[in-house]
N, C-alpha and C positions, 0 to 999 in steps of 0.2 A: 390434400396438404392445410397445412393449418393455417387458420387466415394469416396469423401474423406472416405467412411467410411469402404471402403473395403480395398485396400491393403495394405495402409499402418498401418492401426488398425490391421493385421493379425502380420505383420511384427516388430511393436513392433515400438516406437517412435524413437528409435537411427536410422532407416531407413524412417522416415518420415519427406521426404524434406521440406514440409514447414511449420510443426512445428519445424526444425533443423533452418528453415531462421528466423522463429519467433524467439527463442531463443535467434540465434547468436544476431541480434538485439539489442535485449533489453539486453542482457550481455552487449554487447558492450557501450549502452545506461547507464545500471545500473554505473558501472563503471564511465563513466562521470559525470553523477551527484552526482555522492559520491565525486566525487574528487568538485565540488559547493559546497556539504552541507560543508566542509572542509574551503572553500577560498571563501565562501559567507562573513560569519561571520567575518571570520578572515583579511578580508578586511574592514569590518565594524570596528573589534575591534583595529588592530594595523594600517591598513592607513589612516580611517579619524574618528577615538578615539571616537568610539561611546559609550553608557552609558548601563548602565545595562537596564534598562528600553527600551530605543530605540532599544537594541539586543529584546527582546524578541515583540516588538512593529514589528521587522522585519519578526521575526518568524510567527507571527500573520498575517501580513499581506501575509504569501506564502499560506495557508490555509482558510484564509476568506472566499477566492468562493466556497470553498463544502458550507459551511454555507448560501451563497445565489442561487447558481445555480446550485446547484446539484439534485435537482429535473427538472426542465425542460433541463438540461442536458441528463436525462435519458427516457423521450419520446424522443425526438433529437435522440438520441442514436437508440432506437428502432423502429425508421422511415429512417435509412439514411443505406449507406452501409457500417460497423465499420470499416472496413481494407484504405477508402474512408479517411474517417472522422483521423483516425490514421497518413494517412499519412501527411494531411494539420495540423496537429498538432502539428507533430513530426520538419517540415518546419519552422514554423513559432516561435518554439522554438530555434531553431536553430540560427537562426536572434536576438531574445531578448537576448537569453544570451550573443551573439558573443556581444554583442551595451557595452558590459560591459568593455571587453577589450581594445573594440576600444577609448571609455569614458576616459578611462584611461590614454593610452598611447598619449592624445592626451591633459592630466591634467584636466579635464571636471569632473572626477568623483564624484559625491556626496549622500549622504546617502539618496536624491530624488529620485535618480534613482534608487537605488537599490532597496529601496518601491515597486518603479513605474516597475521594471522587475515582480519581487517579482508577484505581483497580478496580472499582463499581464501572466506571466507562471503558475501561481496558476490556471488562467481559462483555460486556453489550458488545461491543468494539471486533472481540472474534468474533460471533453470529454473525451480526453484521455483514463483515468483508469476507467472511466463506458464502454469506448467501448471495453476498449483491455479486461476485468473482462467476456464483453458476447462474445468474440469474438474468446478466446482459445477453448472452446468445442466448436465450429464449425470446429474447426480443429482436434481433438482427440474426442474419444467418453468416456462415462459416466466412465464405467470402468477403464480407463486410467486417469481423472481426477487428482486423489492422484498424478500417478505415475507423469504426466507434470507439477503438481505446485509443487510439489518436486524438479524438476529441477529446474525449474523457480526461487523459493525461493532459491536454494543453489546457484546457479548464482550470486541471488543479495545478499546473504548473501555475495559470494566470491567478489562481486564488495565493499562491504561494508569492507572488509580486506584489497585490493587493491585501492581501491578510497580516502582513508581518507590519507595514508600512501604518496600516488602519491602525493596527492592535498596540504599538508603540503612540502613537497619536492619542487613542483612548485612552490606553493605559496613562498616559500625561494627562488625561485630564481626570476621571473617573478610577484611575486605580483598578484593584480589583471589578469593580464597575463594570471596565472592560469586556468581562468576559458575556455578560449579557448579549453580546452580538452573537455568542456562539448559538446560546442556548434558541433565540430569535429563527436564526439558520437549521436547527431541527424541526422545529417548528412547520419553515416553509419544507423542506425535504419531506416532513408527512406528509403534508398535502398533496405533493406530488405524486408520492408513491399510493396515494387514495384516488389518484385522477386516471391512472392507468388502467388499460380497460382488457389488457392480452392476460393471459391465463395460461400457468405453465399447465404442460400433458403430465399424465400420471400423480395423480393427488394422493393423497392418504389415501382416502375410500377408496381409490382403483389398485392401487398397492394391496391395501387388505384382503384382495379379492383373487391373489393372486399365488404364487407357492409358495410353500414356508419359507419362513427365512433363515438362513443360517444364525448360526449362533453370533451373539451382538458383540463380542470379542473379535472375532471373524470378520466381521462389516465395519467395524472401525478403523482396523488396522486395513481392510480393502483398499484404502487410498494411498497409504504409507507404503503397502507393499508395490503396489500401481509404480510409485517414485523411484522406489530402488529398483527394482528389474530393470526397470528403461535406462538406455544405456545414455543417453542426453538427458532426460530429468534430473536421473541424480548428478548430473556433473552442475546442471544446472542449477538446482537446490543446494548443492554444496558450493555454489561460486556466490549465490546472493548470501546463503547464511555467514559465509567467512566477510562478504562486504559489510553486512549489517552489524558484528560481531565489534569488527574497526569505528566504524563510522559514528556506532554508538557512545565508543568510549570517546571520542572527538566533539560529536554532536552535543553527549552529557554535559560539554564543559563550554559550550560555542556564546551563550548568553555574560558568565563569568570569562570569559577571553579577551569577548566586545569590550564589556563594564569595566575591569577590573584591570587588565592587563591595557587593552589598546583607549581606556579612558574614552571611548564612548558616550555620550551623555545617553539615558536611558529609551528617550524618547527617538532619539537618531538610528536606536541598532534596528528598530525593524523597516526601515526607510534603509539600513544597509543590507541588510536582507532581502529586502524587496528589489532590490539592484541587481542582485547577485542568482536571484530568480529571475527574470526576466531570459535567464537559459533555459528552462525548463519550459517556457511558452515560445519560444522557439524552435526548440525539439518536436515539439506536438506540431508545430507548423509544417517542419519540415519534414516529419517521418517518413511519410510516403514517398516526397521521392527520394530521400534518401534509402527507403528500403526497396524501391526498385531499381537502383543502382547501384549499393553496395551486394544485396539479394537479402533475403527477410528472413534466412537464418544465418549467413555472416554475419552481421550486422549485429547478434548476438557480443560478441565477441570485441567485437570491431569498437562498439559504443564504448565499453569498460576500460579496454586496452589503451586506444586510441585517445578519443576526446575526453576518458576522462580523468587522462596524466594531468591535466589543467589544475584539478583541485588538490595536485602539492605544493600549488601556490598561497593555502590559505593561510598556513603556519610562518611564510615570511612575512608576513603585516607586521604594520609596524604603526606608532601613532601619526599622527600628522598625513603627507600626500600617501605613502605608504600604505593606509587602508585601504586602495584601491587593488591590491594586491587579495586581499579576502574577498573582496566582490567578484574580481576578475574567476578567482580558482575556485568561489563557491559557482558561479555562474556554469564553467565550466565542468565542475562534478554534478551539477545537476544536470546539465544539459545531456551528458553523457549517460547518465541513471535514466531520466524521459526515456530514451531512448531503448537503453536495455531492458525495463520495464515494459514496455507497449509491447517488443520484438517476442520479450519471451514469455513473455501472457498469450498474445498470439499462436504461437510457437504448443503453448499447451492447450489450448481448448479446440485446437484444429485437430490434436492428434489421439486425445481423452475422451472415452466412451461415456455419452450424456447423462450416465445413469450414476457414472463412478465421479463425476463432476463437484459435487460439494464436496466428498471425501477427499479426491485428489488431490482441489485446493486448500481444504482443511492439512492435508498434513504438509504440503507443501510450507504454509501459513506454520506451523509447529515444528519445523525444521529451520525456515530463515525467520523467522519471529523468535524464537525462542531463545537465539542468541541474543535479542536486545538487550534484556533486563542485565545479563553477562556482561554486555558489553559497556552499560552505562555502570556499574557497579564497579568492574575493572575500570574505567575513565574516570570516575571517582576517588579510587584508591590510589591508582597512578598520578594523578592532578596534585590529589595530597601530597605524598612524595617525592616523587620527582619534578612537581609545575606544571602548570597546565600546559604552557606550547610546546615542551617535551611530548606532552600526551594526545596535543594536536596531531603530531607529527609522526607520533606511531600509528594513529588512528587512520588519517588519510591515507600514510602508503601504505597500510595493510590491505582497507577499503579497495586501495587498486589494482595491492599483486593478486587478487582474487579473482581476478581475471583471466589468471593463469587455469584458475577451473575449466574454463571453458575453451578456450585457444587449445587445453590438451585432451581436448575428446572429439567424435566423431563430427560435429559441428563444423572442426576447423574444414573438411571436407565437403558440407554442404554450399550451396547457393542461396535453396532456398526452403521454404518448409517441406518436407515432406509429404507426398500426396498416397493415396491407397494403394497401395500393393509396391508402395516405395520398403525402402531395407525400415527404415527407422518411422516408416508412414503410419497409419491406421491399417489396422490389422481387416480382416473378414469380421463378418457379422459374431457380434459378442452373444453368449453362449448367456443362459440365466446364472443368478448369483453375483455377489456385489465381487469378485475379483473376474467379472466377466472381461476377457480381455486382455489378462493380464499373467502371461505363459512366464516362461523364461528368457522367452523371446521379450522385446516391447510388444507389445500386443494390443494396442489404444482402443482395439476394438471397433464398433462400423462410422464411417466418415461421418464426420457432422454435417448434417445437412440430410443423412437419408434417415428413414425410420419416424418414427410419430414423434420423436424426440428430436426432431432434424432442429440444429443451429441453436435448441434452447439448452441455457444452462447460465456464465455469467461472469463479470470479473472487473478490476480496475489495480494501488497501493499504497511514514509515520508521524506522529509528533508528538505533546506532552501528553495531551489528554482531549480527546477525540477521536473520531474516524479514520481510520487509517486510508495509506495513501498504495502504493505499489507494495510488491515487497521487498524490492531491493530499496532501502532506506537512503535516502537522498536530501533529507531539511532539516536543517538545525532545530532543536529545542523539543525534539520529540513528541511531535503532534503525528503525522503523518507519514511513512517511508517517503520520498521519492525513489529511492532505490532497493528499497526492502524488496517484497515480492511483487511482480507483475503478476 
């Protein structure tokens, strides 16, 4: 049994050194990226005078790499040490994000540079997020995934509370210089990853001595095949992709809605978003008791259709006291999104063979984040043609209705995540090959927790620039999805 599976798992995550390092580093990085979530669009709108369509294009630039390279990224993640890849991505993003305040200080900042930073950071985020989602299980056991994912989601939500308020305040003082906070947070994350001692099983050198690999194309599409063949995973992917498409339409315009329609001062936009983000913190805290009460499988559709319906209050907001409707609606939207992300991520990690985790996560990200740039472009276009408020109505309504995908699926008849031997649970030991465990019947392979890779693998959930959060996007500004993919 791997060392990581013994002491720390018995002692609990609060005494698990490596998980605490990962959690701490990512928590700080999340705060930094939440600052960027508000600082980048504010820089574009206030400093550079960007139009509604240009803001939609900026949002799309951040997520288009998921549409283009997520599938090959999954194969790369399965072939290399995930921790080393994450370290490289964090270090590179520190330098790229840091270029913005430097250019601003020199008076050379342009929209073109913001677009370039968004694309470059998005490419690195693709690799980091896929590796991150496949690395968490390497540190903790299958039975601790809901707890671990809940802790990661709670701090991500806290970052969405603290980050926008901090970002708004820093922008008021420093303008584009506020992004220095995000660059510094990536440095902290890099150091925390360097201090982790646990190593993943199945290194590149070990796999090189194994049987000959199938064709590259077969390996790349193995994760996608697994997702499409699984009767529940494909509905989860469809739900998240649809939700992200519509939420991207709405959140591409959130800063314009607040500043130009509701006449909120730029330095107060972050505070308003921070108040709404308390819903995510609350969700992370109560996810454990709610999951036990509602059921670990049933909560996937209950979270988005019941709690998420509160998000329909957002477009009802008006200047004055009715600004509270935006905060309340956003809080409900984030609450439902965080619950959804924790539940669906834990479901995926529990039923997928360890050797396929990277490609499965990449396939999910390709499907569900691939709709984000499309939604952002549609949002920018509709915002110009129909108006900002009408576009936000369409976005939040469509995002909520996406829950019908999982309601009308086998999940409706399940209370908890299926275990080994159950109809939709992990099947018998998977044979060799990239598609192991993925036959016509959903056959996710060996139960997580058995075999040399037991419990190893990884995960967590967008914003404008910076690492991404859950798969279903639930946060404004496009920096890290809250409801995005879990």
